C-alpha positions as CSV (number, residue, x, y, z in Angstrom):
1,M,0.0,0.0,0.0
2,S,1.4,3.4,-0.9
3,L,0.6,6.9,0.3
4,P,-2.5,8.5,-1.3
5,A,-1.5,10.2,-4.5
6,P,-0.6,13.0,-4.5
7,R,1.4,12.7,-1.3
8,P,-0.3,14.7,1.5
9,A,1.3,18.0,2.2
10,A,0.4,17.5,5.9
11,L,-1.2,15.0,8.2
12,F,-2.9,15.4,11.6
13,V,-2.2,12.8,14.2
14,T,-4.9,12.2,16.8
15,G,-5.4,9.4,19.3
16,T,-8.0,7.3,21.0
17,D,-7.0,8.9,24.3
18,T,-4.2,10.7,26.0
19,G,-1.1,8.8,26.9
20,I,-1.4,6.3,24.0
21,G,1.8,7.3,22.2
22,K,0.8,10.0,19.7
23,T,4.2,11.7,19.9
24,F,6.2,8.5,19.5
25,S,4.0,7.4,16.6
26,S,4.4,10.8,15.0
27,C,8.2,10.6,15.4
28,V,8.2,7.2,13.7
29,L,5.9,8.5,11.0
30,L,8.3,11.4,10.3
31,H,11.2,9.0,9.7
32,A,8.9,6.6,7.7
33,L,7.8,9.5,5.4
34,R,11.4,10.4,4.6
35,R,12.1,6.8,3.6
36,H,9.6,7.5,0.8
37,G,11.7,10.5,-0.2
38,G,11.5,14.2,0.6
39,T,11.6,16.1,3.9
40,S,9.3,16.0,6.9
41,V,8.9,18.1,10.0
42,G,6.7,17.9,13.0
43,M,4.3,20.4,14.6
44,K,2.7,20.5,18.1
45,P,0.4,23.5,17.8
46,V,-0.6,23.5,21.4
47,A,1.4,21.9,24.2
48,S,0.8,22.1,28.0
49,G,3.2,20.9,30.6
50,C,6.2,22.9,29.5
51,E,9.4,23.5,31.4
52,R,11.1,26.9,31.7
53,T,14.5,26.9,30.0
54,P,17.0,29.7,29.0
55,E,15.4,29.6,25.6
56,G,11.8,29.8,26.9
57,L,9.1,27.3,27.6
58,R,9.8,23.9,26.1
59,N,7.6,20.8,25.9
60,E,8.9,17.2,26.0
61,D,6.7,16.1,23.2
62,A,7.5,19.1,21.0
63,T,11.2,18.6,21.5
64,A,10.9,14.9,20.5
65,L,9.2,16.0,17.3
66,L,11.9,18.6,16.7
67,A,14.6,15.8,17.0
68,A,12.7,13.7,14.5
69,S,12.3,16.6,12.0
70,L,14.5,17.2,8.9
71,P,15.1,20.1,8.4
72,A,14.9,21.2,12.0
73,P,12.4,24.0,12.2
74,A,12.3,26.9,14.7
75,Y,10.8,25.8,18.0
76,D,8.3,28.6,18.0
77,D,7.0,27.4,14.6
78,L,6.8,23.8,15.7
79,N,5.1,24.7,19.0
80,P,3.4,28.2,18.7
81,F,1.4,27.8,22.0
82,A,3.6,26.5,24.8
83,L,1.7,26.4,28.1
84,E,3.5,25.8,31.4
85,Q,0.9,23.9,33.5
86,P,0.4,20.2,32.8
87,L,-3.4,20.6,32.4
88,A,-6.0,20.5,29.7
89,P,-5.1,23.3,27.2
90,E,-8.2,25.3,27.9
91,I,-7.4,25.4,31.6
92,A,-3.6,25.8,31.2
93,A,-4.2,28.7,28.8
94,A,-6.6,30.4,31.2
95,E,-4.1,30.2,34.0
96,A,-1.4,31.6,31.7
97,G,-3.6,34.4,30.5
98,V,-3.2,33.2,26.9
99,Q,-6.0,33.2,24.3
100,L,-5.7,30.2,22.0
101,S,-6.6,31.1,18.4
102,L,-6.1,29.8,14.9
103,A,-4.2,32.7,13.4
104,P,-0.8,32.1,15.0
105,I,-1.1,28.3,14.3
106,E,-1.9,28.9,10.7
107,A,1.0,31.3,10.3
108,A,3.4,28.9,11.9
109,F,2.0,26.0,9.8
110,A,2.6,28.0,6.6
111,R,6.2,28.5,7.5
112,L,6.7,24.8,8.2
113,R,4.9,23.9,5.0
114,A,7.2,26.1,3.0
115,S,10.3,24.4,4.6
116,A,9.4,20.7,4.0
117,D,7.5,18.3,1.8
118,T,5.3,17.0,4.6
119,V,4.2,18.4,8.0
120,V,3.0,16.0,10.7
121,V,0.8,17.9,13.1
122,E,0.2,16.3,16.4
123,G,-3.0,17.0,18.4
124,V,-3.6,17.0,22.1
125,G,-5.2,14.2,24.0
126,G,-8.0,12.5,22.1
127,W,-9.9,13.9,19.2
128,L,-12.6,15.6,21.2
129,A,-10.3,17.2,23.7
130,P,-11.0,21.0,23.3
131,L,-8.4,23.6,22.7
132,S,-10.5,26.4,24.1
133,A,-14.1,27.3,24.8
134,T,-14.6,28.2,21.1
135,L,-11.9,26.0,19.4
136,D,-12.0,22.3,18.9
137,Q,-9.3,20.2,17.2
138,R,-11.6,19.6,14.3
139,D,-11.6,23.4,13.7
140,L,-7.8,23.2,13.4
141,V,-8.0,20.3,11.0
142,Q,-10.6,22.0,8.8
143,A,-8.6,25.3,8.8
144,L,-5.4,23.6,7.7
145,E,-7.2,21.1,5.4
146,L,-5.6,18.1,7.0
147,P,-6.3,14.4,6.6
148,V,-6.2,12.5,9.9
149,V,-4.2,9.5,11.1
150,M,-5.5,7.9,14.2
151,V,-3.2,6.3,16.8
152,V,-4.9,3.4,18.6
153,G,-3.3,2.6,22.0
154,L,-3.5,-1.2,22.4
155,R,-5.0,-1.8,25.8
156,L,-8.2,-3.1,27.2
157,G,-11.1,-1.0,25.8
158,C,-9.2,-0.1,22.6
159,L,-12.0,-1.5,20.3
160,N,-14.6,0.8,21.8
161,H,-12.2,3.8,21.9
162,A,-11.0,3.4,18.3
163,R,-14.5,3.0,16.9
164,L,-15.9,5.9,18.8
165,T,-12.9,8.1,17.7
166,A,-13.3,7.0,14.1
167,E,-17.0,7.9,14.2
168,A,-16.3,11.3,15.8
169,I,-13.7,12.1,13.2
170,A,-16.1,11.4,10.4
171,A,-19.0,13.2,12.2
172,G,-16.7,16.3,12.5
173,G,-16.3,16.4,8.7
174,A,-12.7,15.2,8.7
175,R,-11.2,12.4,6.6
176,C,-9.3,9.7,8.4
177,I,-6.9,8.0,6.0
178,G,-5.2,5.5,8.2
179,W,-4.6,4.2,11.7
180,I,-1.5,3.0,13.7
181,A,-1.6,0.3,16.4
182,N,0.7,1.2,19.3
183,E,1.4,-1.3,22.0
184,V,1.2,0.7,25.2
185,D,0.3,-2.2,27.6
186,P,2.8,-5.1,27.4
187,A,0.5,-7.1,29.7
188,M,-2.5,-6.8,27.4
189,A,-4.0,-10.2,26.6
190,R,-4.9,-11.2,23.0
191,R,-3.2,-8.3,21.3
192,D,-3.1,-10.0,17.9
193,E,-6.8,-10.8,18.1
194,N,-7.6,-7.3,19.0
195,V,-5.6,-5.9,16.1
196,A,-7.4,-8.3,13.8
197,L,-10.8,-7.1,15.1
198,L,-9.8,-3.5,14.7
199,K,-8.7,-4.1,11.1
200,A,-12.0,-5.8,10.4
201,R,-14.1,-2.9,11.9
202,L,-12.3,0.3,11.1
203,P,-13.1,1.7,7.7
204,M,-9.6,3.0,7.0
205,P,-6.3,1.0,6.5
206,C,-3.9,0.1,9.2
207,W,-0.5,1.8,8.5
208,G,1.3,-0.5,10.9
209,R,1.9,-1.7,14.4
210,L,4.5,-0.3,16.8
211,P,5.8,-2.5,19.6
212,Y,6.1,-1.6,23.3
213,A,9.6,-0.3,23.3
214,P,10.3,2.4,25.9
215,G,13.3,4.5,25.0
216,A,13.5,3.1,21.5
217,D,14.9,5.3,18.7
218,P,11.9,6.2,16.5
219,A,14.1,5.9,13.4
220,S,14.7,2.2,14.1
221,L,11.0,1.5,13.8
222,A,10.3,3.4,10.6
223,D,10.0,0.2,8.6
224,R,7.1,-0.9,10.8
225,L,4.8,1.7,9.1
226,V,3.7,0.9,5.5
227,F,1.3,3.4,3.9
């Protein structure tokens, strides 16, 4: 299976929940895209839970995307909204006195898009996690005209979470072009059977399965993803 033609200029990575490996999957995806030729850079439009550094607020997920990007973009373009508190973005932004809006994200995205063949945009939490009182992730996806890739965290309940997320993506008017199975629970029983059930019930193709591998180099797993 190959990437849809023409190759997407950008992708939006969402997940079935928070903590299911969106960032790691996005980093692997960045390396996998480059194996098909061209350049690819990551983007984390909104990130909460940032640390203060001499260069400013920095987020662990965003810096991981930066390390997996080629060429390396400016951090402020990769992560235009960096919020210090490790809270839901709407709450973290309110505490910081920051108004989340699309315009700075669109401007940063345009600069990233001009610098690389593909931009991998990682969302926050699950698909329906809001960015603000007036801004949902689907609004960002629509504004940037992004197809969606869904990361499914393989753990008990993943069948329900994956199907609900796929239905919500479609209901929001977005197009999900693939999903990635990510093994987040090494003790999960019947992983193979669950992946088979997901493949049978999700209406988009599976782009691959990533093993439970804490600390692994994302580049070493790039061949696990086949578009």
